[in-house]
N, C-alpha and C positions, 0 to 999 in steps of 0.2 A: 534792342531786338535780339533775338536768338535767331532769325534769317538771315542769312549773309546777302546785303541789300549793296548795289554797286553805286559809286559815289557819282551823282549827275548824271544816272540814268532816267530820275522823272524830275518836272519841275511844276511846279504851282504856278497856273497861266491865268486864271480870273480869281478874284479878289473882291467882295462888298460886305458890308452891312445892312441890315433891316431897318425900320425905322428906330429910333433909340430914344432911351427917356422913359417916358410914360407914353404909351401907344395908345392910340385912337381903342376907345369900348368896344368890345366884341371881337378883339383881334386875341387870338391865342397863341401858344408858342408855335405849331405846326405853318398857323397864319405866315408868322414872322421867318419861319427857317424860309418858305416856299417863296416870299417877296427879298429877301438876301438873294436864295439862287438863281433866281431869274435877273438880278443885279449880276451877281457875278459870271453866268453864261453873256451874259449882254457884255462884260467887260473886256471878255477873251474872245467872242464873236462865234460861241459854239450857240447848242440849241438842247433843248430836252432831249430831243432826238440821239442826239452825239451819248446823250449817260447810259451807261451801262454798269456803271457801280456807284452806290449808294453806302453812305456811311451817315449816321448823325447820333445826337443824342439828345435827353433832355432830361430833368427831373420832371416834368410835367405829365409826361407819358408812359405808360407802363412796357408801350411796344412803340418806339419810336422809329425807327423803318419803316416799319408796316404801316404806321398812319402818315408819314410822308409819303412814300411813295404812293399809297392810295391818294391822297389828296393830288399829287402831281400826274396819276395815271402813269405810272413806273411800274416794270417789270425786272428791273435791271438782273444781270448775271451774277451779282455778286452784291452782300449788302453785310451790313456790319454795325450791331448799335451797341459795342464797345462803352461802358461807363465806369471812368475812374476818376470822376470829378474834371475839374479844371484841367487836368492832364491830359483827360482823352482826346482833345486834338491834334497835340503832336505824335501822340500813340497814333493815332489814324492817319496821320502821313506814313508812318513805316507800313501799315497795313496796306493802305493803297498803293503802297510802291510794289511791297509784297505780291500783292495783286496783277498787279501790272505787269510785273518780270515775270508771273508763270502764265499769263496769257487769260486769267479769270474775267479781267474787264481791261478795257482801253483811256475811258474818262472816267474818273472817280470823282463825285459830290459829294463834300464832306459840309454837314450842316449842322447848327444848333439854334435854338429859338428859347427863351424865357419870357413871362410877364409877372413874373414876381413882384416887381414893382405894384404893378396894378392890382394883384391879390391881396396883396399886405403881408406885415410880418407874420400873422397868423397861419398863412397860409404857406409858407415855407417850408418846404423839407427839413424835417424835425429828424434828431438823429437815433442811432438803434439804442433802446437801453442797455445801460452798461452799469453791472452792479458796482465796479470800482468809481465809477464818475457819479453816477444818477445822484447818490445821495447829499453829493458836496453842492447840487445846484448852478452847475458851471454855466454860463450863457454860452451856448452854442453857438457860432464856432468861434468868438471872442476869447472865452477864456482859456482855450486850448491853446491858441498862438501868443498870448498874453502870461501863459505858462512858461513858452519857448524866450521869449523876449526879456520875463524875468532871470532866466537862469543865464541868458549870454549877459547880461547884465551884472549878476554875481559874478560869472567866471573871467569875465575879461573889461570891464573896468566901463560898457558902453553904458551911454549915457540916452536919458528922454531928450534932451537938446541934439543927438546926432539923429537918432530916429526921425526925429520934425522935419530935418534937413530932407528927409527920404521924399517925407509928405510936399514939402516945399519945393522940390525940384520936378514932383510928377504934376503939380500944380502949373508950375512956371512952363512944363510943355504944353500943358492943358490950353491955357491962354494962347497960343499958337496954332491950335485944332479947331476949326469952325466945327465939328461934330460933338467936341466934348460938352459934358454935363453941366460941370462946373466952369465960371468965367470969373470970378472972383479972387482979387490977388490973397497971398496966404504967407504968414512970414511963421517963423519957430513961435515967435510968442502966442502967435494966435493958435497954431496946435496945442501948446502947454496948455493955454488957458481951456481948449475946447472941452463939453463935459466928459469926464473919468467914465468910460465904460467896463473897462475890466484891465486893472491896475497892471501893468504900466502903461496900458495903451487908449488913449483919449479917440473923442470920435473922430478926429483929423488922422488918426492911426489907423483907421479900419475905412474901410473899400465902399465904394457908392453902394447903393440898391436900386439898379434900373432896371427896367424892360430891355429886352433888346435881343437881336440876331445876328448871326452871320453864316457867312457860305467859302468856301474854299474850290475850286476846280482843278485837279490833279489829272496829268497825264502826260505820255514818256516823253522823254528830250527831244527822239526826233520831232515828235507831233507837234510839241510846243515850239518849235521853230516856225513854225509856219502861220502861229496863232496872230492875231490882235497886238497883244501886248508883250515886251519885253519877260521872258520867262523868270521866275526865281525856283534855279536848280535845288535839289535838296543834295545835299553834301553829305549830312551827317545824322544819324537820329539814333535816341537811346532811351530805355525806359527801366526802372527800378521802383521797384515799392519795399516799404522796414516795418509797415506797421497798420492796424485802422484806428485804433484809438489812439490819442496823445498818451493816457497812462501806459500804454505799452510801446511808447517810440525808445529805441533806445538809448539816443542822446539825445537829449533836449537842444542841442545847439549845433547837431550835423543831422541835413536830411541824405536822403537818396541820390539829389543831384549830385551828388559825388561819382555816383557810379554812372547812372543816365549820361551824366556830363562827358564824363570818360569815355561812355561807350560813342558820342556823339564826336566828339573831338577824333578819336579814330580813324573812326570812317571816313572822315572829311580830310585827315591829313592835316589838320589845323592845331593850335594852340590858342586860348584866350587871350595873347598878344595879337594873334590875327584877327579878332574881332573889330569890327568897325563900331556896331551899334548893339545894346542888346535890350530884349523885352523878355521885361521877366515877370514871373505872376504875383501882384502886389495885393492880395487880399487885404493884408495889413503892413505898414513898414518893418514891420521884423521879418517878413517875407524877403523883400528885395535884397536887408540884409545878408540874410542867410545863404542867398541863392548866389550872390557876387562873391561869398568865400567858396562856397561849396562848387564853384564852376569854375575856379580858380583866378578868380581877378584881381583877389587880394587874399594873403593869409588868414586862417583860424584866427578869430578872435578881433582881427583888423579891421573888419567889417566900418565899425562905427567912427573911424580915423579916416577908411576910405573915402566916405560920401560928404566929410566937412568941404567948407568952402567951394561948393557947388559943383565939386567934380564930376557929378550925375545930372546937371542942371544945362540947358540951353547956355552954349559956350564953355562947357567944361570938356577935360581930357577924354570922357567916357561916356558917352549918350545913353542913359539908361530909360525904357519905357517913354519915348520920345512922342507917343498920342495921348498921353497924361495918367495911362495907366489905370488898372480899376480904382485906383485914389481920387481921379480925377473924372476921368475922359466916361469910361462905365463899366458897369459889374453885373451883367444880368445874371448873376451865379455861378456863372462856368466860365472864366476869361478866356482862357486858354486860347479860343480860336481868333479872339482879337489881339492878341500877341501876334500871332502869324500875318492876320491882316495887315498891320502896321509894319512888321516885318517885311512884306511884300511890296509894300509903297516905297519904302525907304530906297531898295534896291532898286525901284523903277526911276530912283528920285519924285515922287510925287509927294514928298511932303510940305512942299509949299513952303510956311515960314516955318517950319520945324527941322527940314529936311537937312540931313547928314551930309556935308560935303566929302564927296567922295566915296560912297557909300560901297562897298562890293561884297561884305560878308555881315550878316545877323544872323547873332543867336538867340532863338524865342524859347523861352523852357514854362514850362506848366506845369501846376503844383493841383495838386487832388486831397481832398479830406479834410486831416488835421495833418498838418505836413506828411502825409500818407503815401501817396504817389506821384511822382516825380517825372518827366520827360522833356527831353531835351531835343529841338530840331538845330542846325544849322543850313541857314542859306545863301546861296552866294549868284551873284552876275554870271553873265557869259568869261568876263575876264578871270573867274577863279577856277575854269574847267581845263 
């Protein structure tokens, strides 16, 4: 973020998902946004009358804030329809804080919704025509991420079995999450034996395709202290972009998370070793590996070895994607908001069977496009202020 924000000045006070998986016929993305928004407001004890800032996006509406506000009957003082893919919602946390600190609003509602599973693959947003890529007929977006995986394997000796460990860990967390879509145990051999989608990524290296929506309520730290649930304070935020098309990515093995993470750590005054759990955008297994490296949890090139032996699974030393992530919990197109929802629940101690003991600091990271946009948020409990 270019605007100087104050550590701990704002907090996420309400979180909720809409219905997930494959939703009832006739529901659209704005319906799911509204459903999640109502649940998130109830979560923190506020009402629509309190909301004076609205930040929303979806790939299924040209003007999502206008459609969403009309649906809710709101005319907010501040609104924002930023769309940088799955990183949008971490970026919106920074935008909401900037608006609150500037006096542009007091209570910000951030929302997302998608019915991509109900619509079917033919209706999922297609990439812009690209003369450098289209002639090769890539499978969007899997082929883009497969390029990154292949290059990482070539440069650092990363193996398909190591990538499979990431999918297995996500499934083990999902088995502890009642809301997760996938409920069948998964092994490394299962991942390797699943259908090849785009070499070297198999079906189980790829995220789910589900419907779903989510919502967050953000307000000042002062107001947060009087609300229903324990606040998750915004300690650090950062964002960066590096390219749009995968063929223009400067280095297929290094993302702009290096920059967004550095900004967030600097604002929070923390290091990777201070993070108790990480919620990392996992559209594919390779993204988790890249972000573990680029956000400083392990050196560049060591991600494959880092995830071995259940290190990021339940019982491991570094809990990652404790909801089951996009690989096994849900993935309605833009997963970033769901990473933030899980981060807040872990800080509150609401994780149930998947709760990380003594969790006081959580990093949530969003990714958009084809490793194109990166945004990082570090959240903390009251003990971290």
